[in-house]
Backbone as JSON, one array per atom type, in Angstrom:
{
  "sequence": "MRKNKVRMSYDRADFQTFIIVWVTLCLLFALTPLFITVINSLKSNLQIDRNIFALPDAEIFGAAADNFSKAWDAVKSSALRSVLVSFVGAVGDCFLGSVLAYVFTTKKFPFKETIFMLFISVMLLPSIMGMPILVPFVKNTLNLGDTFTGYLLPNFAGGQITCMFMFRIFFGQQPTAIYESARIEGANDAKIYAKITIPLSLPIILFQFVGCFSSLYNDYLWPSLVFTRKMTLMPIMLDWQTRFQGLGESGAMYAMYIISGVPLIFTSIISMKYFSSGDFAAGMKL",
  "N": [[30.41, 56.0, -33.04], [32.17, 54.6, -31.53], [30.54, 53.88, -29.25], [28.75, 52.27, -30.48], [30.33, 49.91, -31.0], [30.89, 49.07, -28.45], [28.45, 48.43, -27.48], [27.85, 46.32, -29.37], [29.77, 44.57, -28.51], [28.56, 43.74, -26.09], [26.41, 42.56, -27.02], [27.12, 40.12, -28.05], [27.22, 36.71, -28.45], [28.67, 34.91, -26.73], [29.25, 36.37, -24.57], [26.62, 37.11, -23.64], [25.92, 34.43, -22.87], [27.83, 34.11, -20.85], [26.74, 35.87, -18.83], [24.28, 34.69, -18.36], [24.86, 32.07, -17.29], [26.26, 33.07, -15.1], [24.29, 34.59, -13.42], [22.48, 32.46, -13.12], [24.17, 30.76, -11.43], [24.4, 32.4, -9.26], [21.95, 32.66, -8.37], [21.32, 30.01, -7.85], [23.17, 29.57, -5.59], [22.08, 31.39, -3.87], [19.64, 30.38, -3.23], [19.93, 27.75, -2.37], [20.4, 27.32, 0.54], [17.7, 27.82, 1.37], [16.28, 25.8, 0.04], [17.51, 23.44, 1.22], [16.55, 23.84, 3.82], [13.85, 23.64, 3.51], [13.18, 21.07, 2.35], [14.16, 19.41, 4.37], [12.74, 19.85, 6.55], [10.62, 18.42, 5.95], [11.06, 15.69, 6.13], [11.83, 12.72, 7.93], [13.84, 12.24, 11.06], [15.57, 10.15, 10.7], [16.07, 10.14, 7.94], [17.11, 12.5, 7.46], [19.62, 12.42, 8.72], [20.86, 10.45, 7.13], [21.22, 11.85, 4.53], [21.26, 15.0, 4.05], [20.69, 16.38, 1.63], [18.92, 14.79, 0.08], [15.72, 14.23, -1.33], [12.52, 14.15, 0.26], [10.74, 10.99, 1.18], [8.09, 8.74, 0.38], [6.53, 9.09, 2.82], [6.02, 11.6, 3.4], [3.94, 13.12, 4.39], [3.3, 12.42, 6.99], [5.9, 12.62, 8.38], [6.33, 15.44, 7.97], [4.07, 16.5, 9.35], [4.53, 15.82, 11.98], [7.08, 17.12, 12.66], [6.43, 19.91, 12.17], [4.5, 20.18, 14.02], [5.79, 19.8, 16.6], [7.62, 21.9, 16.27], [5.82, 24.18, 16.2], [4.62, 24.01, 18.56], [6.82, 24.66, 20.18], [7.69, 27.27, 19.73], [5.32, 29.04, 19.3], [4.2, 30.76, 21.25], [6.26, 32.71, 21.57], [6.63, 33.63, 18.99], [4.05, 34.82, 18.19], [4.11, 36.84, 20.11], [6.44, 38.17, 19.42], [5.79, 38.98, 16.72], [3.63, 40.85, 17.37], [5.02, 42.66, 18.91], [6.96, 43.63, 17.09], [5.37, 44.68, 15.25], [4.11, 46.85, 16.57], [6.47, 48.26, 17.06], [7.46, 48.86, 14.53], [5.28, 50.36, 13.44], [5.43, 52.71, 15.09], [7.99, 53.72, 14.68], [7.67, 54.45, 12.04], [5.74, 56.25, 12.03], [6.67, 58.53, 13.76], [8.9, 58.97, 12.23], [7.87, 59.86, 9.76], [6.43, 62.23, 10.69], [8.45, 63.65, 11.58], [9.88, 64.08, 9.13], [8.13, 65.35, 7.57], [7.99, 67.88, 9.05], [10.66, 68.75, 8.54], [10.56, 68.85, 5.68], [8.37, 70.74, 4.91], [8.38, 72.87, 6.47], [9.92, 75.96, 7.83], [12.43, 76.85, 9.75], [14.88, 78.1, 12.17], [18.29, 77.08, 11.64], [17.75, 74.56, 10.45], [18.81, 72.75, 8.61], [21.19, 72.31, 9.89], [20.23, 70.99, 12.19], [18.95, 68.72, 11.09], [21.27, 67.38, 10.0], [22.41, 66.74, 12.34], [20.67, 64.76, 13.2], [21.02, 63.05, 11.31], [23.52, 62.3, 11.74], [23.54, 60.32, 13.73], [23.02, 58.07, 12.48], [25.49, 57.34, 11.45], [26.84, 55.93, 13.4], [27.22, 52.65, 14.67], [24.7, 50.75, 16.22], [25.43, 49.18, 18.52], [27.27, 50.44, 19.78], [25.83, 52.21, 21.44], [24.8, 50.55, 23.45], [26.14, 49.86, 25.93], [25.48, 52.08, 27.29], [22.74, 52.33, 27.29], [21.54, 49.97, 28.25], [22.14, 50.07, 31.16], [20.63, 52.4, 31.47], [17.98, 52.02, 30.85], [17.32, 49.83, 32.45], [18.17, 50.37, 35.09], [18.11, 53.21, 35.69], [15.61, 54.04, 34.41], [14.08, 51.97, 35.18], [12.89, 49.77, 33.65], [13.36, 47.44, 32.92], [12.85, 44.04, 31.51], [10.59, 44.71, 30.55], [8.23, 45.48, 27.91], [8.04, 47.87, 27.19], [10.48, 49.22, 27.94], [11.91, 47.89, 26.03], [11.1, 48.7, 23.63], [11.37, 51.45, 23.7], [14.16, 52.51, 23.11], [14.37, 51.76, 20.49], [12.28, 53.26, 19.38], [13.6, 55.78, 19.51], [15.93, 55.54, 17.99], [15.12, 54.17, 15.64], [13.34, 56.01, 14.11], [14.9, 57.87, 12.87], [16.23, 56.77, 10.71], [13.87, 56.28, 9.26], [12.92, 58.96, 8.97], [14.87, 60.02, 7.42], [14.74, 58.73, 5.05], [12.07, 59.27, 4.37], [12.05, 62.01, 4.17], [13.35, 62.51, 1.67], [11.61, 61.26, 0.02], [9.27, 62.9, 0.39], [10.07, 65.32, -0.46], [10.04, 65.1, -3.15], [7.39, 65.5, -3.87], [4.85, 67.46, -5.49], [4.95, 70.97, -4.54], [2.85, 72.6, -5.02], [0.57, 71.05, -4.45], [0.51, 71.26, -1.66], [0.27, 73.93, -1.29], [-2.19, 74.58, -2.59], [-3.87, 73.08, -0.86], [-3.44, 74.49, 1.76], [-4.52, 77.09, 0.85], [-7.14, 76.49, 0.68], [-7.7, 76.14, 3.29], [-6.72, 73.99, 4.93], [-5.24, 72.65, 7.58], [-1.83, 71.7, 8.99], [-2.16, 68.99, 10.02], [-4.28, 67.79, 8.65], [-3.19, 68.05, 6.16], [-1.05, 66.44, 6.34], [-2.24, 63.98, 6.96], [-4.06, 63.51, 5.02], [-2.89, 63.92, 2.5], [0.12, 63.98, 2.41], [0.55, 61.27, 3.5], [-0.96, 59.36, 2.08], [0.08, 59.73, -0.55], [2.66, 58.89, 0.03], [2.61, 56.24, 0.62], [3.85, 53.99, -0.66], [6.78, 54.21, 0.27], [6.52, 54.2, 2.79], [5.53, 51.68, 3.41], [7.74, 50.2, 2.47], [9.73, 51.05, 4.3], [8.48, 50.31, 6.62], [8.64, 47.51, 6.52], [11.26, 46.99, 6.6], [11.76, 47.98, 9.13], [10.09, 46.15, 10.67], [11.23, 43.79, 10.21], [13.93, 44.21, 11.23], [13.31, 44.39, 14.05], [12.14, 42.02, 14.63], [14.02, 40.06, 13.85], [15.84, 40.47, 15.77], [18.4, 39.76, 18.05], [20.37, 40.33, 20.08], [19.64, 42.79, 21.49], [17.15, 42.13, 22.84], [18.01, 40.11, 24.46], [19.69, 41.5, 26.39], [18.03, 43.12, 27.65], [15.77, 41.66, 28.58], [15.59, 39.36, 31.26], [14.39, 36.91, 31.26], [13.7, 34.75, 28.36], [11.98, 36.32, 26.11], [11.27, 37.0, 23.44], [11.35, 35.93, 19.86], [13.87, 35.13, 18.82], [15.91, 34.69, 20.75], [14.55, 32.35, 22.08], [14.41, 30.73, 19.89], [17.11, 30.13, 19.62], [17.64, 28.8, 21.77], [15.81, 26.51, 21.69], [16.75, 25.29, 19.4], [19.4, 24.2, 20.23], [18.18, 22.29, 22.03], [16.58, 20.61, 20.28], [18.65, 19.69, 18.79], [20.0, 18.19, 20.61], [17.9, 16.15, 21.51], [17.83, 14.97, 18.88], [16.04, 15.64, 17.12], [16.03, 16.77, 14.37], [14.48, 17.35, 12.15], [12.32, 18.91, 13.26], [13.69, 21.03, 14.03], [14.4, 22.2, 11.69], [11.78, 22.7, 10.67], [10.91, 24.6, 12.61], [12.61, 27.01, 11.64], [11.25, 27.3, 9.24], [8.69, 28.16, 10.06], [9.34, 30.25, 11.55], [9.94, 32.14, 9.66], [7.67, 32.8, 8.25], [6.01, 35.12, 8.99], [7.84, 37.29, 7.82], [7.77, 36.73, 5.37], [5.12, 37.27, 4.51], [5.05, 40.15, 4.98], [7.07, 40.93, 3.23], [5.86, 40.1, 0.88], [3.64, 41.96, 0.77], [4.96, 44.49, 0.54], [6.46, 44.19, -1.84], [4.47, 44.36, -3.76], [4.16, 46.92, -4.4], [6.68, 47.68, -5.36], [6.71, 46.25, -7.58], [4.58, 47.12, -9.11], [5.71, 49.84, -9.6], [5.13, 52.03, -8.28], [6.86, 52.73, -6.14], [9.33, 53.49, -7.44], [8.46, 55.64, -8.95], [8.19, 57.69, -7.14], [10.53, 58.18, -5.96], [13.55, 59.74, -5.97], [16.92, 59.85, -6.07]],
  "CA": [[30.91, 54.79, -33.5], [32.78, 53.74, -30.3], [29.48, 53.35, -28.45], [28.25, 51.13, -31.23], [31.11, 48.95, -30.85], [30.61, 48.65, -27.09], [27.02, 47.77, -27.61], [27.87, 45.17, -30.15], [30.46, 43.58, -27.76], [27.77, 43.4, -25.01], [25.33, 41.63, -27.62], [28.03, 38.95, -28.52], [26.61, 35.47, -27.97], [29.53, 34.51, -25.58], [28.92, 37.43, -23.36], [25.35, 36.74, -23.09], [25.99, 33.07, -22.21], [28.36, 34.24, -19.41], [25.72, 36.55, -18.15], [23.12, 33.62, -17.97], [25.5, 31.2, -16.44], [26.61, 33.96, -13.78], [23.27, 34.86, -12.88], [22.03, 31.28, -12.59], [24.91, 30.15, -10.25], [24.2, 33.18, -8.13], [20.63, 32.32, -7.9], [21.44, 28.61, -6.87], [23.92, 29.88, -4.3], [21.15, 32.17, -2.8], [18.41, 29.31, -2.95], [20.46, 26.3, -1.73], [20.11, 27.06, 1.95], [16.27, 27.61, 1.6], [15.9, 24.43, -0.32], [17.76, 22.46, 2.2], [15.8, 23.96, 5.1], [12.41, 23.28, 3.28], [13.05, 19.46, 2.19], [14.51, 18.65, 5.65], [11.47, 20.14, 7.54], [9.36, 17.5, 5.58], [11.64, 14.54, 6.22], [12.12, 12.25, 9.42], [15.1, 12.48, 11.6], [16.42, 9.2, 10.05], [16.24, 10.55, 6.55], [17.99, 13.66, 7.57], [20.92, 11.66, 9.21], [21.27, 9.77, 6.09], [21.4, 12.71, 3.54], [20.43, 16.23, 3.97], [20.42, 16.83, 0.33], [18.09, 13.84, -0.53], [14.35, 14.62, -1.22], [11.59, 13.34, 1.1], [10.32, 9.85, 0.57], [6.7, 8.75, 0.24], [5.98, 9.06, 4.03], [6.41, 12.93, 3.65], [2.91, 13.89, 5.18], [3.5, 12.06, 8.49], [7.09, 13.26, 9.01], [6.06, 16.93, 8.09], [3.02, 17.02, 10.51], [5.2, 15.72, 13.27], [7.94, 18.11, 12.71], [5.78, 21.19, 12.26], [3.65, 20.09, 15.17], [6.71, 20.01, 17.51], [8.14, 23.29, 16.19], [4.95, 25.13, 16.48], [4.47, 24.04, 20.15], [7.97, 25.16, 20.83], [7.76, 28.84, 19.34], [4.02, 29.7, 19.08], [3.92, 31.96, 22.19], [7.15, 33.74, 21.41], [6.37, 34.06, 17.73], [3.08, 35.65, 18.21], [4.62, 37.96, 20.9], [7.45, 38.91, 18.59], [5.1, 39.7, 15.73], [2.94, 41.97, 17.95], [5.94, 43.8, 19.37], [7.69, 44.21, 15.93], [4.39, 45.58, 14.45], [4.04, 48.06, 17.29], [7.6, 49.02, 17.02], [7.52, 49.35, 13.07], [4.36, 51.46, 13.27], [5.86, 53.7, 15.99], [9.21, 54.2, 13.68], [7.38, 55.07, 10.62], [4.79, 57.55, 12.38], [7.51, 59.37, 14.43], [9.79, 59.3, 11.32], [7.05, 60.65, 9.08], [6.13, 63.45, 11.16], [9.78, 64.43, 11.44], [10.24, 64.19, 7.72], [6.92, 66.48, 7.21], [8.54, 69.04, 9.46], [11.88, 69.21, 7.94], [10.33, 69.21, 4.5], [7.48, 71.81, 4.7], [8.51, 74.1, 7.47], [11.06, 76.69, 7.76], [12.95, 77.39, 11.13], [16.3, 78.35, 12.04], [19.18, 75.99, 11.81], [16.94, 73.46, 9.99], [19.62, 71.84, 8.04], [22.12, 71.67, 10.83], [19.56, 70.18, 12.93], [18.86, 67.49, 10.32], [22.56, 66.74, 10.01], [22.63, 66.11, 13.73], [19.91, 63.59, 13.4], [21.62, 62.09, 10.43], [24.95, 61.74, 12.38], [23.37, 59.24, 14.66], [23.17, 56.98, 11.51], [26.98, 56.98, 11.18], [27.44, 55.1, 14.42], [26.62, 51.4, 14.86], [23.83, 50.63, 17.36], [25.97, 48.53, 19.49], [27.99, 51.51, 20.56], [25.03, 52.8, 22.5], [24.16, 49.49, 24.28], [26.72, 49.92, 27.32], [24.71, 53.15, 28.05], [21.14, 52.06, 27.2], [21.1, 49.03, 29.1], [21.76, 50.56, 32.61], [19.71, 53.61, 31.6], [16.64, 51.54, 30.73], [17.14, 48.9, 33.37], [18.4, 50.86, 36.33], [17.56, 54.58, 35.79], [13.92, 54.14, 34.07], [13.33, 50.84, 35.87], [12.01, 49.31, 32.64], [13.93, 46.09, 32.68], [12.06, 42.99, 31.57], [9.26, 45.23, 30.07], [8.25, 45.78, 26.35], [8.24, 49.35, 26.97], [11.9, 49.38, 27.92], [12.53, 47.11, 24.95], [10.7, 49.56, 22.44], [11.75, 52.92, 23.68], [15.4, 52.85, 22.42], [13.99, 51.3, 18.98], [11.71, 54.39, 18.74], [14.58, 56.78, 19.5], [16.94, 55.26, 16.8], [14.58, 53.85, 14.19], [12.56, 57.18, 13.66], [15.92, 58.59, 12.28], [16.37, 56.11, 9.47], [12.73, 56.51, 8.6], [12.83, 60.25, 8.69], [15.88, 60.26, 6.41], [14.06, 58.03, 3.8], [10.77, 59.97, 4.16], [12.23, 63.29, 3.59], [13.7, 62.45, 0.35], [10.41, 61.09, -0.72], [8.35, 63.98, 0.47], [10.78, 66.47, -1.13], [9.64, 65.0, -4.52], [6.17, 65.83, -4.15], [4.65, 68.85, -5.94], [4.72, 71.81, -3.75], [1.65, 73.13, -5.49], [-0.47, 70.53, -3.67], [0.42, 71.77, -0.34], [-0.01, 75.38, -1.43], [-3.6, 74.52, -2.84], [-4.66, 72.61, 0.36], [-3.52, 75.64, 2.71], [-5.35, 78.14, 0.52], [-8.32, 75.81, 1.04], [-7.96, 76.15, 4.85], [-6.46, 72.72, 5.55], [-4.06, 72.69, 8.73], [-0.84, 70.64, 9.01], [-2.6, 67.71, 10.51], [-5.04, 67.42, 7.52], [-2.32, 67.81, 4.93], [-0.34, 65.18, 6.63], [-2.95, 62.6, 7.07], [-4.93, 63.25, 3.72], [-2.24, 64.1, 1.19], [1.35, 63.39, 2.48], [0.77, 59.88, 3.85], [-1.57, 58.64, 0.84], [1.11, 59.97, -1.5], [3.9, 58.35, 0.34], [2.38, 54.81, 1.08], [5.0, 53.03, -1.15], [8.01, 54.37, 0.89], [6.15, 53.99, 4.24], [5.46, 50.33, 3.55], [8.97, 49.7, 2.34], [10.4, 51.22, 5.57], [7.63, 49.39, 7.57], [8.94, 46.0, 6.26], [12.49, 47.05, 7.14], [11.74, 48.04, 10.79], [9.55, 44.99, 11.23], [12.24, 42.75, 10.1], [14.8, 44.42, 12.37], [12.95, 43.89, 15.17], [11.47, 40.48, 14.52], [15.15, 39.2, 13.86], [16.7, 41.01, 16.78], [18.79, 38.86, 19.13], [21.23, 41.04, 21.14], [18.92, 43.82, 22.31], [16.08, 41.47, 23.78], [18.89, 39.29, 25.34], [20.28, 42.26, 27.24], [16.94, 43.83, 28.32], [15.01, 40.64, 29.31], [16.21, 38.39, 31.88], [13.78, 35.69, 30.59], [13.66, 34.76, 26.92], [10.7, 36.82, 25.66], [11.16, 37.33, 21.9], [11.46, 34.73, 19.2], [15.14, 34.7, 18.25], [16.67, 34.11, 21.87], [13.92, 31.17, 22.28], [14.73, 29.87, 18.75], [18.49, 29.59, 19.78], [17.6, 27.7, 23.09], [15.1, 25.16, 21.11], [17.76, 24.58, 18.45], [20.22, 23.33, 21.13], [17.32, 21.26, 22.69], [16.13, 19.85, 19.29], [19.84, 18.98, 18.55], [20.39, 17.3, 21.56], [17.07, 15.39, 21.32], [18.1, 14.37, 17.76], [15.0, 16.23, 16.38], [16.57, 17.75, 13.3], [13.35, 17.76, 11.33], [11.41, 19.69, 14.04], [14.46, 22.27, 14.1], [14.2, 22.87, 10.2], [10.54, 23.28, 10.64], [11.03, 25.87, 13.28], [13.01, 27.91, 10.85], [10.27, 27.77, 8.22], [7.71, 29.02, 10.81], [9.71, 31.81, 11.93], [10.07, 33.08, 8.35], [6.2, 33.17, 7.58], [5.8, 36.53, 9.04], [8.53, 38.08, 7.15], [7.51, 36.49, 3.85], [3.91, 38.05, 4.18], [5.41, 41.44, 4.88], [7.65, 41.22, 2.08], [4.81, 40.14, -0.37], [2.95, 43.34, 0.67], [5.91, 45.59, 0.15], [6.72, 43.86, -3.25], [3.17, 44.7, -4.69], [4.33, 48.32, -4.76], [7.8, 47.57, -6.24], [6.32, 45.41, -9.07], [3.82, 48.2, -9.93], [6.54, 50.96, -10.03], [4.82, 53.07, -7.32], [7.86, 53.22, -5.35], [10.36, 54.13, -8.19], [7.9, 56.84, -9.47], [8.25, 58.89, -6.29], [11.78, 58.03, -5.24], [14.73, 60.02, -6.6], [17.92, 59.85, -5.17]],
  "C": [[31.53, 53.79, -32.29], [31.78, 53.16, -29.51], [28.93, 52.26, -29.09], [29.01, 50.04, -31.01], [31.02, 48.46, -29.5], [29.49, 47.88, -27.0], [27.14, 46.48, -28.15], [28.73, 44.13, -29.24], [29.6, 43.0, -26.68], [26.6, 42.38, -25.78], [25.97, 40.36, -28.1], [27.36, 37.66, -27.64], [27.39, 35.0, -26.56], [29.43, 35.29, -24.46], [27.61, 37.19, -22.85], [25.16, 35.41, -22.37], [26.73, 33.38, -20.77], [27.48, 34.89, -18.54], [24.57, 35.48, -17.54], [23.66, 32.67, -17.1], [25.77, 31.85, -15.1], [25.41, 34.03, -12.94], [22.52, 33.57, -12.38], [22.82, 30.63, -11.5], [24.6, 30.89, -9.16], [22.88, 32.97, -7.55], [20.57, 30.86, -7.21], [22.12, 28.83, -5.68], [23.09, 30.43, -3.29], [20.07, 31.01, -2.33], [18.71, 28.02, -2.28], [19.91, 26.23, -0.27], [18.45, 26.98, 2.18], [15.77, 26.19, 1.11], [16.17, 23.62, 0.46], [16.88, 22.39, 3.36], [14.36, 23.36, 4.74], [12.18, 21.67, 3.1], [13.39, 18.81, 3.57], [13.49, 18.91, 6.67], [10.52, 19.07, 7.07], [9.96, 16.05, 5.6], [11.82, 14.04, 7.83], [13.4, 12.42, 9.63], [16.04, 11.35, 10.94], [16.96, 9.58, 8.72], [17.36, 11.59, 6.47], [19.38, 13.41, 7.8], [21.54, 11.1, 8.05], [21.93, 10.69, 4.95], [20.7, 13.91, 3.55], [19.95, 16.73, 2.78], [19.5, 15.96, -0.34], [16.68, 14.45, -0.38], [13.61, 13.69, -0.37], [11.03, 12.18, 0.39], [8.71, 9.97, 0.62], [5.84, 9.11, 1.72], [6.06, 10.74, 4.38], [5.28, 13.55, 4.52], [2.96, 13.66, 6.73], [4.59, 12.68, 9.13], [6.92, 14.72, 9.11], [5.21, 17.28, 9.15], [3.73, 16.9, 11.76], [6.19, 16.76, 13.57], [7.54, 19.58, 12.84], [4.96, 21.46, 13.5], [4.64, 20.62, 16.39], [7.39, 21.58, 17.4], [7.17, 24.34, 16.57], [4.53, 25.25, 17.97], [5.72, 24.72, 20.8], [7.99, 26.81, 20.61], [6.36, 29.59, 19.29], [3.97, 30.91, 19.89], [4.96, 33.09, 21.85], [7.04, 34.32, 20.08], [5.25, 35.0, 17.76], [3.46, 36.9, 19.05], [5.64, 38.79, 20.14], [6.77, 39.63, 17.29], [4.35, 40.94, 16.22], [3.86, 43.06, 18.24], [6.54, 44.43, 18.07], [6.61, 45.16, 15.25], [4.15, 46.88, 15.22], [5.33, 48.95, 17.06], [7.88, 49.59, 15.53], [6.59, 50.61, 12.78], [4.92, 52.79, 13.99], [7.03, 54.45, 15.21], [8.66, 54.87, 12.65], [6.37, 56.29, 11.03], [5.81, 58.46, 12.74], [8.41, 59.95, 13.13], [9.05, 60.25, 10.23], [6.68, 62.0, 9.64], [7.43, 64.28, 11.2], [10.24, 64.88, 10.08], [9.22, 65.43, 7.17], [7.57, 67.62, 7.57], [9.64, 69.64, 8.77], [11.63, 69.53, 6.3], [9.37, 70.34, 4.02], [7.7, 73.1, 5.49], [10.07, 74.62, 7.4], [11.4, 77.27, 9.14], [14.46, 77.61, 11.17], [17.37, 77.3, 12.35], [18.43, 74.65, 11.26], [17.81, 72.37, 9.52], [20.63, 71.27, 9.05], [21.49, 70.85, 11.94], [19.37, 68.78, 12.44], [20.14, 66.85, 10.27], [22.79, 66.13, 11.25], [21.91, 64.82, 13.99], [20.73, 62.44, 12.46], [22.91, 61.51, 11.08], [24.79, 60.6, 12.99], [23.31, 57.9, 13.83], [24.51, 56.29, 11.31], [27.46, 55.9, 12.17], [26.61, 53.74, 14.65], [25.89, 51.35, 16.29], [24.54, 50.1, 18.5], [26.71, 49.5, 20.35], [27.18, 52.09, 21.71], [24.61, 51.76, 23.68], [24.76, 49.71, 25.76], [25.98, 51.08, 28.06], [23.28, 52.86, 28.1], [20.65, 51.09, 28.09], [21.01, 49.37, 30.59], [20.81, 51.65, 32.61], [18.3, 52.98, 31.66], [16.49, 50.66, 31.99], [17.05, 49.47, 34.9], [17.76, 52.26, 36.71], [15.85, 54.59, 35.62], [13.3, 52.85, 34.75], [12.37, 50.1, 34.9], [12.53, 48.04, 32.03], [12.88, 45.04, 32.52], [10.5, 43.59, 31.2], [9.39, 45.58, 28.61], [8.34, 47.31, 26.07], [9.6, 49.81, 26.97], [12.53, 48.68, 26.6], [12.2, 47.93, 23.67], [11.31, 50.97, 22.47], [13.16, 53.23, 23.07], [15.21, 52.6, 20.81], [13.19, 52.62, 18.51], [12.65, 55.53, 18.63], [15.43, 56.7, 18.31], [16.25, 55.1, 15.39], [13.74, 55.02, 13.57], [13.7, 57.83, 12.86], [16.0, 58.05, 10.96], [15.12, 56.4, 8.7], [12.5, 58.06, 8.16], [13.74, 60.7, 7.51], [15.08, 59.76, 4.95], [12.86, 58.79, 3.23], [11.02, 61.32, 3.56], [12.6, 63.31, 2.1], [12.44, 62.29, -0.51], [9.53, 62.35, -0.71], [8.82, 65.14, -0.14], [10.47, 66.3, -2.66], [8.26, 65.26, -4.93], [5.88, 67.13, -4.52], [4.36, 69.92, -4.79], [3.23, 72.5, -3.86], [0.49, 72.34, -4.79], [-0.56, 71.04, -2.37], [-0.12, 73.29, -0.36], [-1.61, 75.53, -1.57], [-4.27, 74.04, -1.45], [-4.61, 73.74, 1.58], [-4.4, 76.69, 2.35], [-6.94, 77.63, 0.91], [-8.77, 75.72, 2.49], [-7.57, 74.94, 5.58], [-5.22, 73.16, 6.41], [-3.05, 71.52, 8.4], [-1.17, 69.18, 9.19], [-3.43, 67.08, 9.24], [-4.28, 67.16, 6.26], [-1.43, 66.48, 5.18], [-1.03, 64.05, 6.46], [-3.62, 62.26, 5.53], [-4.26, 63.55, 2.4], [-0.91, 63.64, 1.43], [1.45, 61.83, 2.55], [0.19, 58.99, 2.67], [-0.5, 58.62, -0.18], [2.33, 59.1, -1.41], [3.77, 56.62, 0.85], [3.57, 53.95, 0.6], [6.19, 53.03, -0.16], [7.74, 53.95, 2.38], [6.07, 52.38, 4.36], [6.83, 49.63, 3.28], [9.96, 49.87, 3.67], [9.73, 50.51, 6.56], [8.33, 48.03, 7.64], [10.41, 45.89, 6.96], [12.47, 47.06, 8.72], [11.25, 46.88, 11.2], [10.55, 44.0, 11.25], [13.44, 42.86, 11.0], [14.59, 44.0, 13.6], [12.73, 42.49, 15.57], [12.93, 39.61, 14.67], [16.27, 39.62, 14.92], [17.09, 39.97, 17.84], [19.49, 39.46, 20.39], [20.41, 41.92, 22.0], [17.81, 42.97, 23.32], [16.89, 40.51, 24.93], [19.44, 40.21, 26.48], [19.12, 42.95, 28.26], [16.11, 42.97, 29.2], [15.92, 39.7, 30.01], [15.76, 36.95, 31.38], [13.76, 35.93, 29.06], [12.23, 35.09, 26.62], [10.41, 36.75, 24.31], [11.64, 35.94, 21.25], [13.0, 34.35, 19.03], [15.99, 34.03, 19.44], [15.96, 32.59, 22.19], [14.37, 30.21, 21.3], [16.07, 29.17, 19.04], [18.41, 28.45, 20.81], [16.93, 26.39, 22.41], [15.89, 24.65, 20.17], [18.65, 23.74, 19.18], [19.35, 22.19, 21.63], [16.81, 20.23, 21.48], [17.41, 18.94, 18.79], [20.4, 17.98, 19.47], [19.36, 16.14, 21.71], [17.15, 14.4, 20.0], [16.76, 14.66, 16.7], [15.27, 17.18, 15.33], [15.47, 18.17, 12.5], [12.45, 19.05, 11.98], [12.3, 21.24, 14.07], [14.53, 22.94, 12.72], [12.77, 23.35, 10.23], [10.24, 24.47, 11.34], [11.5, 26.94, 12.43], [11.98, 28.23, 9.85], [9.07, 28.43, 8.8], [8.09, 30.25, 11.26], [9.82, 32.69, 10.85], [8.7, 33.34, 7.83], [5.97, 34.62, 7.73], [6.45, 37.5, 8.05], [8.25, 37.98, 5.64], [6.19, 37.19, 3.62], [4.2, 39.43, 4.14], [6.05, 41.98, 3.7], [6.78, 41.15, 0.82], [4.09, 41.44, -0.41], [3.71, 44.42, 0.01], [6.32, 45.36, -1.34], [5.65, 44.17, -4.22], [3.72, 45.98, -5.11], [5.69, 48.51, -5.55], [7.72, 47.23, -7.55], [5.46, 46.43, -9.94], [4.58, 49.56, -10.36], [6.19, 52.11, -9.27], [6.03, 53.83, -6.72], [8.86, 53.99, -6.14], [9.77, 55.46, -8.8], [8.11, 58.05, -8.56], [9.53, 58.98, -5.47], [12.91, 58.36, -6.23], [15.79, 60.44, -5.88], [19.17, 60.7, -5.99]]
}
């Protein structure tokens, strides 16, 4: 009886109206910065100076072409470089993390849970705490400063831990009978990993891949410390933002933001395919 009363209170029209209004306000609050960025990338600098909230006028195509042309010329080399480096880093994190997760899920060895907890303990510390040690270690001890190898090595060391934690949960939900049947048929660990574990775990792998890719692609602090020159997109974007503001090229600055977000949009679309289909939720139980 009490549950029915609670359910009826949630079904009341005023409560439903409150929910709709609240969700709509949150949506507007989240989309407003994106809306401002998009419309200002299509306007001339004079229109932006007049009103950043106004819609573009009839000369939208000429102003947009000029803005995006200037923005692309400014960031094209660094954007392509960041996409490639982020892709390599994300693939490396997912591969190392999946191998570790497979070992911790399917193998038995002494102190397995203790070693696993030692791995997980690294996640409790913010990454910035290790930079006073990592920067001189990479640049002076390993002599890998100003190289993408030095840039990616610490990422592989720390990124695989988060991947391993997520993958182990997912791998543990897979039926053990599949692995036992494969071993009876003569499959070794390499075949089981490549032909059973990875195909079954593709949703979580893509999910984690997008997270690793976004983290590397959006990183500003670490490349600023490792490279003496601006090699990746975020440091160069900050430099060009200052230049565009000084030149009064606000439209090109907004267009630069749009261009920088395109790779993340594509990777998110690929990942969302599995969320919308339910494949991710079907194999993930926390």
